[in-house]
N, C-alpha and C positions, 0 to 999 in steps of 0.2 A: 503496501498500500505505498503510495506516494503522503509526501509530508505537505498539509495542505499550504497554500501562500501565509495565512496569516501566524502560523507556527515559526514560519521559514523569518517571517520578517521579527518576529519577538526574538528567535535566535541571533539575526545578524544585530536587534537594536540593542540586547544585552550584548553580546560579545564585545562590542562598541566601545557598549559603557564601562562593561569592565576594563577594557585597554587605557582608555583615559583615566581612568581608576585609579590602574599601573603606572600612567604616567603621571599621575596627580602626587600618587607616594614618590615618582623619582625628585620631581623637583620641588619638595615640600624642603622649607630650612634646618638643615642636620645643625648649627653652628651651638653647641653644646653652651651652657650657662647656668646658671645655680641651680636653676629647677628642671634643668632636664640636662642628667649626666652623657657621656656617650654610651656606656651602656644600656640606659635607658630609651634612648635613642634607635641605636640598633633594634634593639627588643619590641620597640613600636611598627618599625620597619617589619621586620620578619611578622611580627602579627599580621598587618593591614597585608600582606606576600601571601601569607597561609588564608586570610577570608577572603583574595580574590580569586585562589584558585578553588575553592569551596563554594565561591557561588559560579565560579566555572561551570564547575561539575554540578551544582542544582538547574544550572542551565540545560545540558546536556540531558539531562535527567527530566528536565520537563521535557522538552524537546522530541526526544530521541526515545528515552523510556514511557513516553506519556503518563507520567506521575501529575496528581493534580497539587499535591502538597507542595512542592516547588515551587509554584506560583505561589502562594500565599507567602512563604518563605523571602521568598524575591521584594514582594511587596511589603512585607513586614522591615524587611530589612532598609527599602526605599524608603519606610517613614519616619526608620532611625534614623538613618543618613542625613533627611529634609533637617530636622531637628536637630541635628549634631551640626551640618551645614551653618545652618542661624546661628546658634550660637557661636561657633567660629567667627563666621564675618558682623557680629556684634561687637563679638572683643576683639578681634586683631582689621576688622576690616576691609575690604574685597583685593585678594592678593592672588597671585597667577594660579595657588594651587586651586583654591574657592573659584575662582571663575572655571575653571575645567571641571572640579567637583558639581558645579552650576548646569553643566552643557552635560555631563552624567547624568544626575537625576533626569535632567528632560527627553534623556534620550532611553532609562530604564520607563519610566510613567509611556512613552509610546509604545516598546514593544510588551509592558503589559498591559496596557491595554489591548493591543491586537491578541495577544495572549487569551483574552476573555471575550474578545468580538468576533464576528462572521464565521470564516469555515473553520477555526479552531476550537469552536464551543462543543463541538463535540469529540474531539481528538484526545483530550487528556482522561483518564479513569482517574475515579477518585480514590 
C-alpha cells in the first residue's frame, strides 16, 4: 500500500523541522560563564541531540509504522517547545537560534496539521 500524500507531507515537514532543530542546537551560544560550565553545556547539547534522534524515530514510527500515539507525542512536544520558546524570547530576546526555532515550530505545526487531515485520517492505527 502506498503512503498517502498528507502522510508524506507530514513526514517531510517534520524531518525539515528536526533538521532545523539540529541547526539551532549547533548555533547556540556555548560560552561558559558562572551559570553554565563547559560540562553543563556539553550535557545539554548531548541531551538535545538525543531528543532530536528520538523525535526522528517517532516521525518514522508514525509515518511508516502507522502508529497513532507518536503523533500525539509530537504534538505534546510542539506545545512544550512553544512554551519554552516564549520563555527564551522573553528572557533573551530574538536571537538566531530562537528565530530558527520559530520556523521549526511553524513547520511542525503544518506537518501535524497534514497528519490529522485529508487522506492521512485513515492511515494511522490506534
